[in-house]
LUMTORVEX-922629 format. One record per residue: x, y, z of N, C-alpha, C in turn; residue in three letters. Coordinates in Angstrom, 2 decimals. Each point is the difference from the previous one (the first is absolute). Example, Ala and Ser with C-alpha at 12.3 -4.5 7.8 and 13.67 -1.06 7.14 Angstrom:
2
{n.X=13.19 | n.Y=-5.69 | n.Z=7.80 | ca.X=-0.89 | ca.Y=1.19 | ca.Z=0.00 | c.X=0.90 | c.Y=1.20 | c.Z=0.00 | code=ala};
{n.X=-0.35 | n.Y=1.05 | n.Z=-0.72 | ca.X=0.82 | ca.Y=1.19 | ca.Z=0.06 | c.X=-0.77 | c.Y=1.09 | c.Z=0.73 | code=ser};
//
This chain:
126
{n.X=-99.27 | n.Y=-163.56 | n.Z=-72.11 | ca.X=0.64 | ca.Y=-0.81 | ca.Z=-0.18 | c.X=-0.54 | c.Y=-1.49 | c.Z=-0.54 | code=met};
{n.X=-0.99 | n.Y=-0.28 | n.Z=0.59 | ca.X=-0.74 | ca.Y=-1.09 | ca.Z=-0.37 | c.X=-0.47 | c.Y=-0.11 | c.Z=-1.28 | code=ala};
{n.X=-0.34 | n.Y=1.20 | n.Z=-0.62 | ca.X=-0.31 | ca.Y=0.09 | ca.Z=-1.33 | c.X=0.94 | c.Y=-0.13 | c.Z=-0.92 | code=glu};
{n.X=1.30 | n.Y=0.59 | n.Z=0.12 | ca.X=0.79 | ca.Y=-0.19 | ca.Z=-1.04 | c.X=0.84 | c.Y=-1.52 | c.Z=0.27 | code=arg};
{n.X=-0.13 | n.Y=-0.48 | n.Z=0.94 | ca.X=0.94 | ca.Y=-1.23 | ca.Z=0.15 | c.X=-1.14 | c.Y=-1.43 | c.Z=0.01 | code=his};
{n.X=-1.08 | n.Y=0.45 | n.Z=-0.21 | ca.X=-0.88 | ca.Y=-1.39 | ca.Z=0.29 | c.X=-1.10 | c.Y=0.08 | c.Z=-1.04 | code=tyr};
{n.X=-0.54 | n.Y=1.08 | n.Z=-0.57 | ca.X=-1.07 | ca.Y=-0.14 | ca.Z=-0.78 | c.X=0.40 | c.Y=-0.37 | c.Z=-1.38 | code=arg};
{n.X=1.07 | n.Y=0.06 | n.Z=-0.45 | ca.X=0.58 | ca.Y=-0.42 | ca.Z=-1.19 | c.X=0.30 | c.Y=-1.45 | c.Z=-0.09 | code=gly};
{n.X=0.80 | n.Y=-0.65 | n.Z=1.04 | ca.X=0.14 | ca.Y=-1.43 | ca.Z=-0.01 | c.X=-1.48 | c.Y=-0.85 | c.Z=0.03 | code=pro};
{n.X=-0.72 | n.Y=0.40 | n.Z=1.21 | ca.X=-1.27 | ca.Y=-0.48 | ca.Z=0.18 | c.X=-1.01 | c.Y=-0.13 | c.Z=-1.47 | code=ala};
{n.X=-0.03 | n.Y=1.15 | n.Z=-0.44 | ca.X=-0.82 | ca.Y=0.11 | ca.Z=-1.32 | c.X=0.68 | c.Y=-0.70 | c.Z=-1.25 | code=gly};
{n.X=1.29 | n.Y=0.14 | n.Z=0.00 | ca.X=0.75 | ca.Y=-0.45 | ca.Z=-1.01 | c.X=0.21 | c.Y=-1.39 | c.Z=-0.08 | code=gly};
{n.X=-0.21 | n.Y=-0.65 | n.Z=1.07 | ca.X=0.35 | ca.Y=-1.63 | ca.Z=-0.09 | c.X=1.19 | c.Y=-0.31 | c.Z=0.49 | code=gly};
{n.X=0.81 | n.Y=0.91 | n.Z=0.66 | ca.X=1.35 | ca.Y=-0.31 | ca.Z=0.34 | c.X=-0.04 | c.Y=-0.70 | c.Z=1.31 | code=his};
{n.X=-0.22 | n.Y=-1.35 | n.Z=0.27 | ca.X=-0.10 | ca.Y=-0.87 | ca.Z=0.94 | c.X=1.19 | c.Y=0.17 | c.Z=0.84 | code=glu};
{n.X=1.13 | n.Y=-0.22 | n.Z=-0.51 | ca.X=1.20 | ca.Y=-0.14 | ca.Z=0.70 | c.X=0.15 | c.Y=1.30 | c.Z=0.63 | code=thr};
{n.X=-0.29 | n.Y=1.20 | n.Z=-0.58 | ca.X=0.43 | ca.Y=1.20 | ca.Z=0.70 | c.X=-1.10 | c.Y=0.26 | c.Z=1.15 | code=ile};
{n.X=-1.19 | n.Y=-0.39 | n.Z=-0.18 | ca.X=-1.13 | ca.Y=0.04 | ca.Z=1.08 | c.X=0.51 | c.Y=-0.90 | c.Z=1.23 | code=val};
{n.X=0.47 | n.Y=-1.25 | n.Z=-0.35 | ca.X=0.35 | ca.Y=-0.95 | ca.Z=0.92 | c.X=1.15 | c.Y=0.68 | c.Z=0.93 | code=arg};
{n.X=1.08 | n.Y=0.43 | n.Z=-0.67 | ca.X=1.03 | ca.Y=0.69 | ca.Z=0.64 | c.X=-0.44 | c.Y=1.24 | c.Z=0.92 | code=leu};
{n.X=-0.69 | n.Y=0.99 | n.Z=-0.75 | ca.X=-0.61 | ca.Y=0.79 | ca.Z=1.27 | c.X=-0.81 | c.Y=-0.41 | c.Z=1.08 | code=leu};
{n.X=-0.85 | n.Y=-0.86 | n.Z=-0.25 | ca.X=-0.69 | ca.Y=-0.73 | ca.Z=1.23 | c.X=1.13 | c.Y=-0.80 | c.Z=0.93 | code=leu};
{n.X=0.93 | n.Y=-0.56 | n.Z=-0.56 | ca.X=1.19 | ca.Y=-0.58 | ca.Z=0.91 | c.X=0.49 | c.Y=1.10 | c.Z=0.75 | code=asp};
{n.X=0.26 | n.Y=1.05 | n.Z=-0.56 | ca.X=0.78 | ca.Y=1.00 | ca.Z=0.78 | c.X=-1.01 | c.Y=0.91 | c.Z=0.67 | code=arg};
{n.X=-0.96 | n.Y=-0.41 | n.Z=0.34 | ca.X=-1.17 | ca.Y=0.68 | ca.Z=0.76 | c.X=-1.02 | c.Y=1.19 | c.Z=-0.48 | code=gly};
{n.X=-0.03 | n.Y=-0.24 | n.Z=-1.16 | ca.X=-0.88 | ca.Y=1.03 | ca.Z=-0.68 | c.X=-1.45 | c.Y=-0.47 | c.Z=0.32 | code=ala};
{n.X=-0.81 | n.Y=1.35 | n.Z=0.34 | ca.X=-1.55 | ca.Y=-0.45 | ca.Z=0.32 | c.X=-0.69 | c.Y=-0.43 | c.Z=-1.20 | code=asn};
{n.X=-0.58 | n.Y=-1.02 | n.Z=0.16 | ca.X=-0.80 | ca.Y=-0.63 | ca.Z=-1.04 | c.X=-1.09 | c.Y=0.80 | c.Z=-0.34 | code=ala};
{n.X=-0.36 | n.Y=1.20 | n.Z=0.81 | ca.X=-1.16 | ca.Y=0.56 | ca.Z=-0.13 | c.X=0.29 | c.Y=1.45 | c.Z=0.00 | code=asp};
{n.X=1.35 | n.Y=0.35 | n.Z=-0.37 | ca.X=0.41 | ca.Y=1.20 | ca.Z=-0.27 | c.X=-0.88 | c.Y=0.83 | c.Z=-1.15 | code=ala};
{n.X=-0.39 | n.Y=1.12 | n.Z=0.29 | ca.X=-0.99 | ca.Y=0.54 | ca.Z=-1.13 | c.X=0.71 | c.Y=1.23 | c.Z=-0.76 | code=ala};
{n.X=-0.35 | n.Y=0.35 | n.Z=-1.06 | ca.X=0.69 | ca.Y=1.00 | ca.Z=-0.76 | c.X=-0.98 | c.Y=1.56 | c.Z=0.30 | code=asp};
{n.X=0.21 | n.Y=0.90 | n.Z=-0.73 | ca.X=-0.84 | ca.Y=1.19 | ca.Z=0.41 | c.X=-1.38 | c.Y=-0.05 | c.Z=-0.50 | code=lys};
{n.X=-0.54 | n.Y=-1.06 | n.Z=-0.75 | ca.X=-1.17 | ca.Y=-0.12 | ca.Z=-0.57 | c.X=-0.57 | c.Y=-1.16 | c.Z=1.14 | code=glu};
{n.X=0.62 | n.Y=-0.46 | n.Z=0.79 | ca.X=-0.50 | ca.Y=-0.86 | ca.Z=1.18 | c.X=0.08 | c.Y=-1.55 | c.Z=-0.40 | code=gly};
{n.X=0.46 | n.Y=-0.31 | n.Z=-1.35 | ca.X=0.12 | ca.Y=-1.15 | ca.Z=-0.70 | c.X=1.17 | c.Y=-0.90 | c.Z=0.66 | code=arg};
{n.X=-0.23 | n.Y=-1.28 | n.Z=0.34 | ca.X=0.98 | ca.Y=-0.82 | ca.Z=0.59 | c.X=0.71 | c.Y=-0.91 | c.Z=-1.24 | code=thr};
{n.X=1.22 | n.Y=-0.61 | n.Z=0.07 | ca.X=0.55 | ca.Y=-0.62 | ca.Z=-0.64 | c.X=-0.94 | c.Y=-1.18 | c.Z=-0.41 | code=pro};
{n.X=-1.02 | n.Y=-0.69 | n.Z=0.83 | ca.X=-0.96 | ca.Y=-0.90 | ca.Z=-0.45 | c.X=-1.07 | c.Y=0.47 | c.Z=-0.95 | code=leu};
{n.X=-0.36 | n.Y=1.50 | n.Z=0.24 | ca.X=-0.93 | ca.Y=0.44 | ca.Z=-1.16 | c.X=0.61 | c.Y=0.06 | c.Z=-1.13 | code=ser};
{n.X=1.33 | n.Y=0.37 | n.Z=-0.31 | ca.X=0.58 | ca.Y=0.17 | ca.Z=-1.14 | c.X=0.19 | c.Y=-1.15 | c.Z=-0.72 | code=trp};
{n.X=0.28 | n.Y=-1.18 | n.Z=0.66 | ca.X=0.42 | ca.Y=-1.37 | ca.Z=-0.36 | c.X=-1.43 | c.Y=-0.58 | c.Z=-0.47 | code=ala};
{n.X=-0.95 | n.Y=0.13 | n.Z=0.73 | ca.X=-1.39 | ca.Y=-0.28 | ca.Z=-0.60 | c.X=-0.44 | c.Y=0.70 | c.Z=-1.02 | code=ala};
{n.X=0.23 | n.Y=1.43 | n.Z=-0.19 | ca.X=-0.30 | ca.Y=0.73 | ca.Z=-1.12 | c.X=0.66 | c.Y=-0.79 | c.Z=-1.45 | code=ala};
{n.X=0.90 | n.Y=-0.39 | n.Z=0.49 | ca.X=0.99 | ca.Y=-0.27 | ca.Z=-1.20 | c.X=-0.08 | c.Y=-1.74 | c.Z=-0.38 | code=lys};
{n.X=-0.70 | n.Y=-0.46 | n.Z=0.85 | ca.X=-0.29 | ca.Y=-1.44 | ca.Z=-0.19 | c.X=1.24 | c.Y=-0.84 | c.Z=0.42 | code=gly};
{n.X=0.79 | n.Y=0.31 | n.Z=0.77 | ca.X=1.20 | ca.Y=-0.58 | ca.Z=0.40 | c.X=0.20 | c.Y=-0.83 | c.Z=1.10 | code=asn};
{n.X=-0.67 | n.Y=-1.50 | n.Z=-0.30 | ca.X=-0.56 | ca.Y=-1.05 | ca.Z=0.92 | c.X=1.21 | c.Y=-0.20 | c.Z=1.05 | code=glu};
{n.X=1.09 | n.Y=-0.35 | n.Z=-0.56 | ca.X=1.07 | ca.Y=-0.16 | ca.Z=0.73 | c.X=0.37 | c.Y=1.03 | c.Z=1.18 | code=ile};
{n.X=0.19 | n.Y=1.25 | n.Z=-0.38 | ca.X=0.03 | ca.Y=1.18 | ca.Z=0.89 | c.X=-1.07 | c.Y=0.10 | c.Z=1.02 | code=val};
{n.X=-1.28 | n.Y=-0.35 | n.Z=-0.49 | ca.X=-1.27 | ca.Y=0.01 | ca.Z=0.81 | c.X=0.04 | c.Y=-1.06 | c.Z=1.10 | code=val};
{n.X=0.44 | n.Y=-1.25 | n.Z=-0.55 | ca.X=0.18 | ca.Y=-1.13 | ca.Z=1.11 | c.X=1.21 | c.Y=0.31 | c.Z=1.10 | code=arg};
{n.X=0.84 | n.Y=0.55 | n.Z=-0.59 | ca.X=1.33 | ca.Y=0.48 | ca.Z=1.07 | c.X=-0.39 | c.Y=0.98 | c.Z=0.97 | code=leu};
{n.X=-0.82 | n.Y=1.01 | n.Z=-0.52 | ca.X=-0.30 | ca.Y=0.98 | ca.Z=1.07 | c.X=-1.13 | c.Y=-0.47 | c.Z=0.94 | code=leu};
{n.X=-0.71 | n.Y=-0.85 | n.Z=-0.42 | ca.X=-1.25 | ca.Y=-0.61 | ca.Z=0.91 | c.X=0.78 | c.Y=-0.85 | c.Z=1.10 | code=leu};
{n.X=0.96 | n.Y=-0.79 | n.Z=-0.77 | ca.X=0.67 | ca.Y=-0.79 | ca.Z=1.05 | c.X=0.71 | c.Y=0.54 | c.Z=0.88 | code=asp};
{n.X=0.42 | n.Y=1.36 | n.Z=-0.11 | ca.X=0.81 | ca.Y=0.72 | ca.Z=0.91 | c.X=-0.74 | c.Y=1.12 | c.Z=0.65 | code=arg};
{n.X=-1.36 | n.Y=-0.38 | n.Z=-0.02 | ca.X=-0.87 | ca.Y=0.76 | ca.Z=1.07 | c.X=-0.66 | c.Y=1.06 | c.Z=-0.63 | code=gly};
{n.X=0.12 | n.Y=0.42 | n.Z=-1.45 | ca.X=-0.59 | ca.Y=1.05 | ca.Z=-0.59 | c.X=-1.65 | c.Y=0.13 | c.Z=0.25 | code=ala};
{n.X=-0.46 | n.Y=1.32 | n.Z=0.26 | ca.X=-1.49 | ca.Y=-0.13 | ca.Z=0.33 | c.X=-0.76 | c.Y=-0.08 | c.Z=-1.32 | code=asn};
{n.X=-0.78 | n.Y=-1.10 | n.Z=-0.10 | ca.X=-0.72 | ca.Y=-0.09 | ca.Z=-1.13 | c.X=-1.22 | c.Y=1.02 | c.Z=-0.47 | code=ala};
{n.X=-0.26 | n.Y=0.78 | n.Z=1.10 | ca.X=-1.00 | ca.Y=0.98 | ca.Z=0.06 | c.X=0.55 | c.Y=1.32 | c.Z=0.22 | code=asp};
{n.X=1.31 | n.Y=0.34 | n.Z=-0.16 | ca.X=0.44 | ca.Y=1.38 | ca.Z=-0.07 | c.X=-0.62 | c.Y=0.85 | c.Z=-0.94 | code=ala};
{n.X=-0.41 | n.Y=1.24 | n.Z=0.57 | ca.X=-0.73 | ca.Y=0.82 | ca.Z=-0.67 | c.X=0.83 | c.Y=1.40 | c.Z=-0.21 | code=val};
{n.X=0.04 | n.Y=0.30 | n.Z=-1.52 | ca.X=0.78 | ca.Y=1.16 | ca.Z=-0.26 | c.X=-0.93 | c.Y=1.23 | c.Z=0.18 | code=asp};
{n.X=0.44 | n.Y=1.14 | n.Z=-0.53 | ca.X=-0.67 | ca.Y=1.32 | ca.Z=0.39 | c.X=-1.22 | c.Y=0.08 | c.Z=-0.82 | code=asn};
{n.X=-0.63 | n.Y=-0.84 | n.Z=-1.19 | ca.X=-0.84 | ca.Y=0.06 | ca.Z=-0.57 | c.X=-0.99 | c.Y=-1.17 | c.Z=0.35 | code=glu};
{n.X=0.24 | n.Y=-0.77 | n.Z=1.11 | ca.X=-0.50 | ca.Y=-0.99 | ca.Z=0.52 | c.X=-0.13 | c.Y=-1.25 | c.Z=-0.85 | code=gly};
{n.X=0.87 | n.Y=-0.19 | n.Z=-0.84 | ca.X=0.41 | ca.Y=-1.21 | ca.Z=-0.70 | c.X=0.67 | c.Y=-0.89 | c.Z=0.92 | code=gln};
{n.X=-0.13 | n.Y=-1.50 | n.Z=-0.27 | ca.X=0.66 | ca.Y=-0.83 | ca.Z=0.60 | c.X=0.84 | c.Y=-0.86 | c.Z=-1.25 | code=thr};
{n.X=0.80 | n.Y=-1.03 | n.Z=0.37 | ca.X=0.54 | ca.Y=-0.76 | ca.Z=-0.81 | c.X=-0.86 | c.Y=-0.59 | c.Z=-0.78 | code=pro};
{n.X=-1.01 | n.Y=-0.58 | n.Z=0.66 | ca.X=-1.17 | ca.Y=-0.80 | ca.Z=-0.92 | c.X=-0.71 | c.Y=0.93 | c.Z=-0.77 | code=leu};
{n.X=0.01 | n.Y=1.33 | n.Z=0.25 | ca.X=-0.74 | ca.Y=0.80 | ca.Z=-1.10 | c.X=0.93 | c.Y=0.08 | c.Z=-1.13 | code=ser};
{n.X=1.39 | n.Y=0.12 | n.Z=0.25 | ca.X=0.89 | ca.Y=0.30 | ca.Z=-1.28 | c.X=-0.11 | c.Y=-1.49 | c.Z=-0.63 | code=tyr};
{n.X=0.04 | n.Y=-0.99 | n.Z=0.41 | ca.X=0.20 | ca.Y=-1.13 | ca.Z=-0.45 | c.X=-1.51 | c.Y=-0.46 | c.Z=-1.20 | code=ala};
{n.X=-1.06 | n.Y=0.37 | n.Z=0.89 | ca.X=-1.11 | ca.Y=-0.06 | ca.Z=-0.74 | c.X=-0.16 | c.Y=1.13 | c.Z=-1.11 | code=ala};
{n.X=0.43 | n.Y=1.16 | n.Z=0.19 | ca.X=-0.05 | ca.Y=0.89 | ca.Z=-1.03 | c.X=0.81 | c.Y=-0.28 | c.Z=-1.26 | code=glu};
{n.X=1.07 | n.Y=-0.60 | n.Z=0.23 | ca.X=0.90 | ca.Y=-0.62 | ca.Z=-1.09 | c.X=-0.19 | c.Y=-1.33 | c.Z=-0.49 | code=asn};
{n.X=-1.22 | n.Y=-0.51 | n.Z=0.38 | ca.X=-0.23 | ca.Y=-1.23 | ca.Z=-0.44 | c.X=1.26 | c.Y=-1.32 | c.Z=0.24 | code=arg};
{n.X=0.40 | n.Y=0.23 | n.Z=1.24 | ca.X=1.00 | ca.Y=-1.04 | ca.Z=0.47 | c.X=-0.71 | c.Y=-1.04 | c.Z=0.68 | code=his};
{n.X=-0.56 | n.Y=-0.99 | n.Z=-0.54 | ca.X=-1.04 | ca.Y=-0.84 | ca.Z=0.50 | c.X=0.95 | c.Y=-0.97 | c.Z=1.36 | code=glu};
{n.X=1.12 | n.Y=-0.38 | n.Z=-0.50 | ca.X=0.83 | ca.Y=-0.95 | ca.Z=0.92 | c.X=0.27 | c.Y=0.86 | c.Z=1.28 | code=thr};
{n.X=0.37 | n.Y=1.23 | n.Z=-0.16 | ca.X=0.27 | ca.Y=0.89 | ca.Z=1.06 | c.X=-1.25 | c.Y=0.21 | c.Z=0.75 | code=ile};
{n.X=-1.09 | n.Y=0.28 | n.Z=-0.54 | ca.X=-1.29 | ca.Y=0.22 | ca.Z=0.83 | c.X=-0.27 | c.Y=-1.41 | c.Z=0.78 | code=val};
{n.X=0.04 | n.Y=-1.21 | n.Z=-0.54 | ca.X=-0.09 | ca.Y=-1.05 | ca.Z=0.77 | c.X=1.09 | c.Y=-0.25 | c.Z=1.12 | code=arg};
{n.X=1.02 | n.Y=0.49 | n.Z=-0.16 | ca.X=1.16 | ca.Y=-0.14 | ca.Z=1.03 | c.X=-0.29 | c.Y=0.88 | c.Z=1.08 | code=leu};
{n.X=-0.36 | n.Y=1.30 | n.Z=-0.42 | ca.X=-0.39 | ca.Y=0.86 | ca.Z=1.22 | c.X=-1.25 | c.Y=-0.44 | c.Z=0.81 | code=leu};
{n.X=-0.83 | n.Y=-0.28 | n.Z=-0.64 | ca.X=-1.30 | ca.Y=-0.75 | ca.Z=0.56 | c.X=0.16 | c.Y=-1.29 | c.Z=0.93 | code=leu};
{n.X=0.83 | n.Y=-0.90 | n.Z=-0.49 | ca.X=0.45 | ca.Y=-1.01 | ca.Z=0.63 | c.X=0.81 | c.Y=0.44 | c.Z=1.44 | code=asp};
{n.X=0.57 | n.Y=0.91 | n.Z=-0.17 | ca.X=0.96 | ca.Y=0.70 | ca.Z=1.25 | c.X=-1.01 | c.Y=0.77 | c.Z=0.85 | code=arg};
{n.X=-1.36 | n.Y=0.24 | n.Z=-0.33 | ca.X=-0.92 | ca.Y=0.74 | ca.Z=0.99 | c.X=0.05 | c.Y=1.40 | c.Z=-0.48 | code=gly};
{n.X=0.20 | n.Y=0.43 | n.Z=-1.01 | ca.X=-0.37 | ca.Y=1.41 | ca.Z=-0.76 | c.X=-1.33 | c.Y=0.17 | c.Z=0.33 | code=ala};
{n.X=-0.57 | n.Y=1.26 | n.Z=0.30 | ca.X=-1.47 | ca.Y=0.33 | ca.Z=-0.01 | c.X=-0.47 | c.Y=0.33 | c.Z=-1.31 | code=asn};
{n.X=-0.90 | n.Y=-0.94 | n.Z=-0.54 | ca.X=-0.64 | ca.Y=0.26 | ca.Z=-1.38 | c.X=-0.98 | c.Y=1.12 | c.Z=0.07 | code=ala};
{n.X=-0.57 | n.Y=0.25 | n.Z=1.16 | ca.X=-0.83 | ca.Y=1.05 | ca.Z=-0.02 | c.X=0.45 | c.Y=1.55 | c.Z=0.28 | code=gly};
{n.X=1.32 | n.Y=0.19 | n.Z=0.05 | ca.X=0.73 | ca.Y=1.18 | ca.Z=0.42 | c.X=-0.51 | c.Y=0.86 | c.Z=-1.19 | code=ala};
{n.X=-0.30 | n.Y=1.45 | n.Z=0.41 | ca.X=-0.45 | ca.Y=1.03 | ca.Z=-1.03 | c.X=0.96 | c.Y=1.01 | c.Z=0.14 | code=met};
{n.X=0.26 | n.Y=0.67 | n.Z=-1.14 | ca.X=1.02 | ca.Y=1.04 | ca.Z=-0.15 | c.X=-0.75 | c.Y=1.35 | c.Z=0.23 | code=asp};
{n.X=0.55 | n.Y=1.08 | n.Z=0.04 | ca.X=-0.49 | ca.Y=1.23 | ca.Z=0.26 | c.X=-1.06 | c.Y=0.44 | c.Z=-0.82 | code=lys};
{n.X=0.09 | n.Y=-0.50 | n.Z=-1.22 | ca.X=-1.35 | ca.Y=0.16 | ca.Z=-0.95 | c.X=-0.97 | c.Y=-0.92 | c.Z=0.22 | code=glu};
{n.X=0.00 | n.Y=-1.00 | n.Z=1.10 | ca.X=-1.06 | ca.Y=-0.83 | ca.Z=0.23 | c.X=0.06 | c.Y=-1.33 | c.Z=-1.05 | code=gly};
{n.X=1.15 | n.Y=-0.04 | n.Z=-0.68 | ca.X=0.16 | ca.Y=-1.24 | ca.Z=-0.93 | c.X=0.41 | c.Y=-1.16 | c.Z=0.84 | code=arg};
{n.X=-0.37 | n.Y=-1.35 | n.Z=-0.35 | ca.X=0.52 | ca.Y=-0.90 | ca.Z=0.31 | c.X=0.97 | c.Y=-0.91 | c.Z=-1.20 | code=arg};
{n.X=0.81 | n.Y=-1.03 | n.Z=0.57 | ca.X=0.59 | ca.Y=-0.58 | ca.Z=-0.94 | c.X=-0.61 | c.Y=-0.68 | c.Z=-1.19 | code=pro};
{n.X=-1.34 | n.Y=-0.55 | n.Z=0.38 | ca.X=-0.73 | ca.Y=-0.59 | ca.Z=-1.02 | c.X=-0.30 | c.Y=1.29 | c.Z=-0.94 | code=leu};
{n.X=-0.54 | n.Y=0.98 | n.Z=0.27 | ca.X=-0.40 | ca.Y=0.99 | ca.Z=-0.80 | c.X=0.99 | c.Y=0.36 | c.Z=-1.12 | code=ala};
{n.X=1.25 | n.Y=0.23 | n.Z=0.82 | ca.X=1.21 | ca.Y=0.35 | ca.Z=-0.78 | c.X=0.48 | c.Y=-1.11 | c.Z=-1.11 | code=gln};
{n.X=-0.15 | n.Y=-1.17 | n.Z=0.23 | ca.X=0.30 | ca.Y=-0.95 | ca.Z=-0.93 | c.X=-1.00 | c.Y=-0.13 | c.Z=-1.09 | code=ala};
{n.X=-1.27 | n.Y=0.08 | n.Z=0.36 | ca.X=-1.02 | ca.Y=-0.14 | ca.Z=-0.83 | c.X=0.31 | c.Y=1.19 | c.Z=-1.16 | code=ala};
{n.X=0.17 | n.Y=1.22 | n.Z=0.41 | ca.X=0.09 | ca.Y=1.04 | ca.Z=-0.79 | c.X=1.30 | c.Y=-0.22 | c.Z=-0.89 | code=val};
{n.X=1.05 | n.Y=-0.23 | n.Z=0.61 | ca.X=1.06 | ca.Y=-0.26 | ca.Z=-0.82 | c.X=-0.05 | c.Y=-1.22 | c.Z=-1.21 | code=arg};
{n.X=-0.79 | n.Y=-0.82 | n.Z=0.48 | ca.X=-0.39 | ca.Y=-1.43 | ca.Z=-1.08 | c.X=-0.84 | c.Y=0.66 | c.Z=-0.82 | code=leu};
{n.X=-0.99 | n.Y=0.94 | n.Z=-0.08 | ca.X=-0.90 | ca.Y=0.59 | ca.Z=-0.60 | c.X=0.62 | c.Y=0.77 | c.Z=-1.02 | code=leu};
{n.X=1.21 | n.Y=0.80 | n.Z=0.50 | ca.X=0.46 | ca.Y=1.03 | ca.Z=-0.76 | c.X=1.10 | c.Y=-0.57 | c.Z=-0.87 | code=gln};
{n.X=0.44 | n.Y=-1.25 | n.Z=0.42 | ca.X=0.95 | ca.Y=-0.75 | ca.Z=-0.61 | c.X=-0.72 | c.Y=-0.56 | c.Z=-1.42 | code=phe};
{n.X=-1.47 | n.Y=-0.37 | n.Z=0.02 | ca.X=-0.64 | ca.Y=-0.56 | ca.Z=-0.97 | c.X=-0.67 | c.Y=1.22 | c.Z=-0.72 | code=his};
{n.X=0.36 | n.Y=1.43 | n.Z=0.28 | ca.X=-0.67 | ca.Y=0.82 | ca.Z=-1.11 | c.X=-0.97 | c.Y=0.88 | c.Z=0.80 | code=gly};
{n.X=-0.45 | n.Y=-0.28 | n.Z=1.04 | ca.X=-1.07 | ca.Y=0.89 | ca.Z=0.74 | c.X=0.41 | c.Y=1.26 | c.Z=0.40 | code=ala};
{n.X=-0.93 | n.Y=1.01 | n.Z=-0.43 | ca.X=0.45 | ca.Y=1.43 | ca.Z=0.17 | c.X=-0.76 | c.Y=0.58 | c.Z=1.11 | code=gln};
{n.X=0.58 | n.Y=0.93 | n.Z=0.70 | ca.X=-0.70 | ca.Y=0.66 | ca.Z=1.26 | c.X=-1.21 | c.Y=0.77 | c.Z=-0.73 | code=pro};
{n.X=-0.92 | n.Y=0.06 | n.Z=0.91 | ca.X=-1.17 | ca.Y=1.07 | ca.Z=-0.62 | c.X=0.30 | c.Y=1.50 | c.Z=0.05 | code=pro};
{n.X=-0.30 | n.Y=0.46 | n.Z=-0.92 | ca.X=0.45 | ca.Y=1.49 | ca.Z=-0.22 | c.X=-1.10 | c.Y=0.99 | c.Z=0.66 | code=thr};
{n.X=-1.18 | n.Y=-0.41 | n.Z=0.22 | ca.X=-1.06 | ca.Y=0.70 | ca.Z=0.73 | c.X=-0.37 | c.Y=-0.66 | c.Z=1.23 | code=thr};
{n.X=-0.84 | n.Y=0.48 | n.Z=1.02 | ca.X=-0.40 | ca.Y=-0.46 | ca.Z=1.11 | c.X=-1.70 | c.Y=-0.36 | c.Z=-0.06 | code=met};
{n.X=-0.32 | n.Y=-0.05 | n.Z=-1.27 | ca.X=-1.46 | ca.Y=-0.18 | ca.Z=-0.12 | c.X=-0.35 | c.Y=-1.51 | c.Z=0.43 | code=ser};
{n.X=-1.22 | n.Y=-0.33 | n.Z=0.44 | ca.X=-0.45 | ca.Y=-1.10 | ca.Z=0.39 | c.X=-0.29 | c.Y=-1.14 | c.Z=-1.61 | code=pro};
//
């Protein structure tokens, strides 16, 4: 149920709907089948208003999904600097690692390099 009624509004920037759900008792940390919380979706989409709302209502800034990703990971990966700063200011763990051993800093660096045309290596030679 959480996936159907919460993921879309949180990721889509529907502050009014998210506020209404929270006011009616929705769990700010309700996770979908991938383990992603509304905060993860809002952080991934760069929705500062919804991120602030969820954090103000007690959402866990370090919630971990099935892949070990956190809201900070998603914000960093998608180059949402304002969200990254906000999450860090609210105590998010900058050193959290996902299941692949990646940290938010590495994810942000990779995305930035790819954005500027860097290509991943095709071989594993030194």
